[in-house]
Legacy VTK file of the C-alpha trace (Angstrom):
# vtk DataFile Version 3.0
C-alpha trace
ASCII
DATASET POLYDATA
POINTS 64 float
-66.608 -44.413 -104.494
-67.322 -40.783 -103.616
-66.600 -37.652 -105.641
-62.975 -37.440 -104.514
-62.231 -41.017 -105.546
-61.952 -42.076 -101.882
-63.505 -45.396 -100.907
-64.391 -47.071 -97.639
-61.411 -49.367 -98.219
-59.158 -46.292 -98.338
-60.546 -45.230 -94.949
-59.747 -48.646 -93.501
-56.214 -48.597 -94.910
-55.582 -45.107 -93.520
-56.985 -46.094 -90.114
-54.670 -49.125 -90.060
-51.650 -47.019 -91.023
-52.437 -44.501 -88.278
-52.739 -47.280 -85.682
-49.364 -48.655 -86.797
-47.790 -45.175 -86.554
-49.129 -44.700 -83.012
-47.901 -48.135 -81.965
-44.452 -47.519 -83.423
-44.242 -44.151 -81.640
-45.350 -45.801 -78.390
-42.305 -48.044 -78.693
-39.995 -45.063 -79.387
-39.396 -46.354 -82.932
-37.285 -49.118 -81.389
-37.710 -52.607 -82.905
-36.635 -54.316 -79.656
-39.225 -52.383 -77.633
-41.814 -53.157 -80.306
-41.107 -56.901 -80.142
-41.132 -56.853 -76.323
-44.504 -55.073 -76.403
-45.903 -57.565 -78.925
-44.750 -60.514 -76.797
-46.294 -58.944 -73.689
-49.560 -58.280 -75.514
-49.559 -61.845 -76.854
-49.246 -63.238 -73.330
-52.022 -60.960 -72.065
-54.347 -62.153 -74.824
-53.582 -65.806 -74.073
-54.265 -65.214 -70.374
-57.550 -63.554 -71.314
-58.643 -66.731 -73.075
-57.679 -66.028 -76.666
-56.498 -69.060 -78.605
-53.601 -69.123 -81.050
-54.306 -70.348 -84.534
-52.131 -73.303 -85.497
-49.389 -72.532 -88.000
-50.141 -73.192 -91.640
-48.717 -76.409 -93.000
-45.500 -75.790 -94.894
-45.664 -76.343 -98.601
-42.816 -78.097 -100.316
-41.602 -75.550 -102.868
-39.686 -78.185 -104.816
-42.968 -79.947 -105.689
-44.329 -76.861 -107.438
LINES 1 65
64 0 1 2 3 4 5 6 7 8 9 10 11 12 13 14 15 16 17 18 19 20 21 22 23 24 25 26 27 28 29 30 31 32 33 34 35 36 37 38 39 40 41 42 43 44 45 46 47 48 49 50 51 52 53 54 55 56 57 58 59 60 61 62 63
């Protein structure tokens, strides 16, 4: 932690928030445009050779 109480983790969080703000603005703050962009990006990554992680197994909440 530095003198101002700011940590490296704070820098990472702020960088992530800024990236999210830019992405949201890129999509004109429209959830439908955002989802369309995410789907397009997903397809581009798959075509580039990225592999999807399998979904987590569902846990039965009644057994808890």
